C-alpha positions as CSV (number, residue, x, y, z in Angstrom):
1,M,10.1,-21.4,8.4
2,V,6.8,-20.9,6.6
3,I,3.9,-22.9,8.0
4,Q,1.3,-23.9,5.4
5,E,-2.1,-23.0,6.9
6,H,-5.2,-25.0,6.1
7,V,-8.9,-24.6,6.8
8,I,-11.1,-27.2,8.6
9,L,-13.9,-28.2,6.3
10,L,-17.4,-28.6,7.8
11,N,-20.7,-30.1,6.7
12,D,-23.9,-28.1,7.0
13,Q,-24.3,-29.3,10.6
14,G,-20.9,-27.8,11.5
15,Q,-19.1,-31.2,11.9
16,E,-15.5,-31.5,10.7
17,I,-15.2,-33.5,7.4
18,G,-11.6,-32.8,6.5
19,T,-9.0,-30.1,5.7
20,L,-7.8,-28.1,2.7
21,E,-4.9,-25.8,2.1
22,K,-6.1,-22.2,3.0
23,Y,-5.5,-20.6,-0.4
24,A,-6.7,-23.6,-2.4
25,A,-10.0,-23.4,-0.3
26,H,-10.8,-19.8,-1.1
27,T,-12.2,-19.7,-4.7
28,S,-15.4,-18.8,-6.4
29,D,-16.8,-22.0,-4.9
30,T,-15.3,-22.0,-1.4
31,P,-16.5,-24.9,0.8
32,L,-17.9,-24.3,4.2
33,H,-15.1,-24.1,6.8
34,L,-14.3,-23.0,10.3
35,A,-13.0,-19.5,11.0
36,F,-13.0,-17.0,13.8
37,S,-13.3,-13.2,14.1
38,C,-12.0,-11.1,16.9
39,W,-12.6,-7.5,18.0
40,L,-9.7,-6.1,20.0
41,F,-10.1,-3.4,22.6
42,N,-7.6,-1.2,24.5
43,H,-7.8,0.0,28.1
44,L,-9.9,3.0,27.0
45,G,-12.6,0.7,25.5
46,E,-11.7,1.7,21.9
47,C,-11.9,-0.9,19.2
48,L,-9.1,-1.6,16.7
49,V,-10.2,-1.5,13.1
50,T,-7.8,-2.7,10.4
51,R,-7.6,-2.2,6.7
52,R,-6.7,-5.4,4.9
53,A,-3.4,-5.4,3.0
54,L,-3.6,-5.2,-0.8
55,G,-2.0,-8.6,-1.1
56,K,-4.8,-10.4,0.7
57,K,-6.7,-12.8,-1.6
58,A,-10.2,-11.8,-0.5
59,W,-11.4,-8.2,0.2
60,P,-7.9,-6.5,-0.2
61,G,-7.8,-3.0,1.0
62,V,-11.2,-3.2,2.9
63,W,-11.6,-2.0,6.4
64,T,-12.6,-4.7,8.9
65,N,-12.6,-5.7,12.5
66,S,-9.3,-6.3,14.3
67,V,-8.3,-9.9,13.5
68,C,-9.7,-12.9,11.6
69,G,-8.4,-16.3,10.8
70,H,-8.8,-20.1,10.7
71,P,-8.1,-22.5,13.6
72,Q,-5.7,-25.2,12.6
73,S,-6.2,-28.9,13.4
74,G,-5.8,-29.6,17.2
75,E,-5.9,-25.9,18.0
76,T,-8.6,-24.3,20.2
77,P,-10.3,-21.1,19.0
78,E,-8.5,-19.2,21.8
79,Q,-5.1,-20.6,20.7
80,A,-5.9,-19.6,17.1
81,I,-6.9,-16.1,18.2
82,V,-3.7,-15.6,20.2
83,R,-1.6,-16.9,17.2
84,R,-3.3,-14.6,14.7
85,C,-3.2,-11.5,17.1
86,R,0.6,-12.0,17.4
87,F,1.0,-12.6,13.6
88,E,-1.3,-9.8,12.3
89,A,-1.0,-7.1,15.0
90,G,2.1,-8.2,17.0
91,V,0.1,-7.9,20.2
92,E,-0.6,-10.0,23.3
93,I,-4.2,-10.3,24.4
94,I,-6.2,-11.3,27.5
95,D,-9.8,-11.9,28.4
96,I,-10.9,-13.7,25.2
97,T,-14.7,-13.6,25.3
98,T,-17.3,-15.1,23.0
99,V,-19.7,-12.5,21.7
100,A,-21.5,-14.5,18.9
101,A,-20.8,-18.2,19.0
102,E,-23.2,-19.2,16.2
103,F,-22.2,-16.6,13.5
104,R,-22.2,-18.0,10.0
105,Y,-22.0,-16.2,6.6
106,R,-21.4,-16.6,2.9
107,E,-20.3,-13.6,0.9
108,T,-18.6,-12.9,-2.5
109,D,-15.9,-10.2,-2.9
110,P,-15.7,-8.1,-6.0
111,S,-13.2,-10.4,-7.6
112,G,-15.5,-13.4,-7.2
113,I,-13.7,-15.0,-4.2
114,V,-16.2,-16.5,-1.8
115,E,-16.0,-16.6,2.0
116,N,-18.2,-19.4,3.4
117,E,-17.6,-19.8,7.1
118,I,-18.9,-20.8,10.4
119,C,-17.2,-18.0,12.2
120,P,-17.6,-17.6,16.0
121,V,-17.0,-14.0,17.0
122,F,-14.9,-13.0,20.0
123,A,-13.7,-9.9,21.8
124,A,-10.4,-9.5,23.6
125,Q,-8.3,-6.9,25.4
126,V,-4.8,-6.0,24.1
127,I,-1.9,-5.7,26.5
128,G,1.1,-3.8,25.2
129,P,1.8,-1.9,22.0
130,L,0.8,-3.0,18.5
131,A,3.4,-4.2,16.0
132,I,1.3,-4.3,12.8
133,N,2.4,-6.8,10.1
134,P,2.2,-4.9,6.8
135,E,1.7,-8.0,4.8
136,E,-1.6,-8.4,6.6
137,V,-2.7,-4.9,7.6
138,M,-2.1,-1.7,5.5
139,A,-3.7,0.7,8.0
140,H,-5.3,0.6,11.5
141,Q,-7.1,2.9,13.9
142,W,-8.4,2.8,17.4
143,V,-12.0,4.0,17.4
144,A,-14.7,4.7,20.0
145,L,-17.1,1.8,19.7
146,E,-20.2,4.0,19.3
147,S,-18.5,6.0,16.5
148,L,-17.7,2.7,14.8
149,F,-21.3,1.5,15.1
150,S,-22.5,4.8,13.6
151,A,-20.0,4.5,10.7
152,L,-21.1,0.8,10.1
153,D,-24.8,1.9,10.1
154,A,-24.2,4.9,7.7
155,T,-21.8,3.3,5.3
156,P,-21.9,-0.5,5.6
157,W,-20.4,-0.8,2.1
158,A,-17.2,0.7,3.3
159,F,-16.4,-2.3,5.6
160,S,-16.1,-6.0,5.2
161,P,-19.5,-7.7,5.0
162,W,-18.7,-10.0,8.0
163,M,-17.8,-7.0,10.1
164,T,-21.2,-5.3,9.5
165,Q,-23.1,-8.5,10.1
166,E,-21.1,-9.2,13.3
167,A,-21.8,-5.7,14.6
168,L,-25.5,-6.1,14.2
169,L,-25.5,-9.6,15.8
170,A,-23.2,-8.8,18.7
171,R,-23.6,-5.1,19.3
172,D,-24.8,-5.4,22.9
173,K,-22.1,-7.9,23.9
174,L,-19.4,-5.8,22.3
175,R,-20.7,-2.8,24.2
176,Q,-20.6,-4.8,27.5
177,F,-17.0,-6.0,26.7
178,A,-15.8,-2.5,25.9
179,A,-17.3,-1.3,29.2
180,T,-15.5,-4.0,31.2
181,V,-12.0,-3.1,29.8
182,R,-12.4,0.7,30.3
183,Q,-10.6,1.5,33.4
């Protein structure tokens, strides 16, 4: 059974004003909507970076943080994160932690598709092996966080714009989270 996802539309103050089917929402004039972004860490404190599948509507083939998505009506951000982690990476997670609650961005990909999101940023720890969904992710890599930050600083154009912005905004909190999961 295929579930039709939607986005929760927001006004400039971040208040819900309706919903719209996910693919219909993402155009050259995408309305402001609610999303989330999550950075996943393993027990070594390494971060999972993923390369978006070529079939993705926006930023196909671009390296980005672990998992992104859109909460559905009646779903908490944590429930949405768990759902997308299972769907995209086939993994269970624990310790979902907010690292940038107020993140918001608007960017246009090379094809003209706009992302326009209020997008709280989270970190979480994976438990168990990955089972990557190839329709969502074409490649993935566990990376030492400081190496990732160096790559983002040196070549920001090689990553999704939201990932580079999130890394600048939440760098210290991501470091703290990675340190707590390292055992």
